[in-house]
N, C-alpha and C positions, 0 to 999 in steps of 0.2 A: 557435396552431392547435391544432387537432386533431390534425392530421397528427405535431405533434414529442411530442402527447401517447401517441400512438401509438406513438411511435418509442421511448420509455423504457420504455413493456413490451418489443417487441422486443428495446430494449438486455438488460432484465434476462434474460430468456429466452435469448440470447446467451452473458450473463456464466455462467449456469447451465452453458449447454451445456461451455460451456469450462472451466470446474471439473470437468465427469464428466469433459471429455477428459484432463486434466490428473493427476486421479484415477486413469483408465485406465494412465497412462504410469509414476505415480508410487505405485501397490498396496508396501505394505513390503516382501507377500511377493517381491515381486522382486529389492530389494536380497540379502534374504535368500538368493533363491535363488543368487544373484552371490556371496555371499560362502561359503555353502553346498559351490558347484561347485569354488571354489577354493581350501577347505578340503578337498574330496573331490581335486583336482588332485594336493596338496602327499600326503595320505594315499597316495593310488596311486602315485606315485613312492617315499613310505619304502616299500609295499609291494614294489614288485620291487627297493629294495636288499636290503631283508629277505631277500626270498626270495631272492635273488643269494646273498648272507652265507651261509645255510641250504644252498643246492645246493655253492655251494663247501669247505662243514662236512662235509657227507654223503658229498662224493666223496673228497677226502680219507680221510672213516673207512673208505669203501670199499677206497679202495686201499692202505690201511693192513693191512685185512682177508684184503687177497687176495694181500697177500705175507706175514704168517701162513699163512693156509691155506698156498701153497706150500711154506713152508719147513717147516711140522709134515707134509706128506707128501716133502720130502727125507728129513726128523729120521726118516722111520717105514721108506723106503726102507732106510737107513742105518744104522737100529736091526735089519732085516731082515735084512741082510748079517753083520749083526754077531752074528746066532744063529741063521743056518741053515749052519754048518758049514763054510762052501765060503769062509771066509777062515782061516788054520792058522795064519799068521806072527803072532806078539805083536808085533811094531812095526806089522805091517799093522792089526791090529787095537784099539792105543793109536791107531792113527790116525783108525780110524771112527769112535772112542769120545771123539777130540777135537773130530770132524767133526760128530757126532752131540750134541755138549756145546755147538758156536757155534751149532748150528740151534739148538735149542731156547733156548739165548739169546736171537739175535736175532727167533727167531717171539713170546718173551715181552714183545722192543724194542717190534716191529711192535702188540702185541696191547693193550700198554700204549697204545702214540699212539694206534690206535684207541676206547679206550675214552676218553682225552683228549677226541677229537675229537664221540664221543657226548656228553659229558658238556658241553661248547662248544655245541653244539649245540640242546639242549633248553630252555636259556632264549631262543635264539633264535628258537625256532620256537615257544614260548608266546607269545615280543614279533610271531610273525607272524598267530598265533593272534584278536591285539588289534586287530591293524593290519585281518587282513578284517573284524572286528565292526565296529569305526570304520569302516569302506570302506559297509560294508553302513547301519549305521544314518543312516549320510549320504546314500547314495541313497535309505534313504524317506524321508527327512525332503526332500529336495530331491523327489522322486514329490508329497508330500503337499502343499508349497507350490504345486507349479504347478496340482494339482488344485484348492485355493485361491482360487490365482488364476480359473481356468477359470471357476470358481463368479462368482467377483467380477468379471469380465467380462460374464461372462453376465447379471449382476443391474443391473450399470452400462448395459450396452446398451442395455436394456428405457427405464431413466429415461432415456437418450439419444434415444432414437426418439419417447419421449412428447414430450419437452423439443422434439424436432426441429418434428415436427407439430401444436405449440402456435405456434412461431414460425413456422413457413408460412403458421397461419392469421391472425395476429397482424400480418402485414406484408403482408396480400393487398391493406388500402384503402388501403397509401401508397405516393401519386407515386413513378415508377421514378427520377425524376433525383434526388429527396430520400431515395431509399431507398440510391442511387449516392454519395451526395454521403456518405450516416452510414456507408456501409460503408469508403471512401475516411479520412473522418475517424477511424473506430473503428482501424484498421491502422494509423495512425498515433498516435494514442494512448493506446497502451497498453490497448486495450479502450473506453475511456469518449469516446461520439461528441454523445451528447449529455445536457445536465444542465438544472437547474433553474436560475431568477434568485432568488435569495431578498434583494427589497428590491436593495440596490445588489452585492450579494457573487453572484461564480458560483458554484455550488454541484462545479464540475467542476476548479478549480483554487482554490476556497476565496480566492481574489484581487477585490479593491473594485473595478469599474469607474468610471473617473474619471467624474465630472457630464453632461459635454459628451456623450461619448460615451453614458453611458448614456441621455440625452435622446434621441437619435435613436435608440436600440436601443429604446423605449419609444414613439416616435411613428410608425417602421414600422406597413405596415399588416398586418395581424392575418393575413393567408397566405402575409407576404415574409419567408424563414428569416431569423434573424440569427445570428451567430458571437459570442462571447467575444472582445474584441480582445486577452486575454491569453493563453487558449490555443486560443482559435481554434474552438470546443467549437459546435454547435450550442445553442441558449438557449431554455426553454422559459418562455415569460415567464407 
């Protein structure tokens, strides 16, 4: 039956169309984008956490520096009173000297704290810079992959359009009822609805057809569609 031969050609084109559509869905770059987007999410979270640590250290450093500055101003004020001649009492002078000494001591403690926080912040700042670089690299890589996907999809769409046009031309001479039967079987049989009969074997399911049923198939009119009794695919005799 010539129409069944034509259906084999249609089936080949349908298989190629399915392959192209599958390629579009499973481009390797798609998974890479998913993986790298997940990595970017982790890098972003790590960056935010690192930035928060750095901010806390810088805040603590600033607070220590502010305390030291306030104490320095107070110590300067007390020192001025000590030497401006306004205080003559020995006891008051001793008290001012002690106060000045304590203020300078506390000032030094806060300055030491500020230095410690600054030293702690330095490696965190370096870590943050590395995280920014890593995130930027991931962003650039994702953008490049998405560009590759766009190009690949465009190329596959050209192939797909060509195959669809060929398919439309190939099916033009096939009766509508036979084409409908083919479409239904194709959906049921994983894309293979038509198979050749090679001797007694169906090339669709690769099983031998029993002799009695095989005789009936061979004796059927040439224009009558016949199906494999094992897999129900249309047979090309």
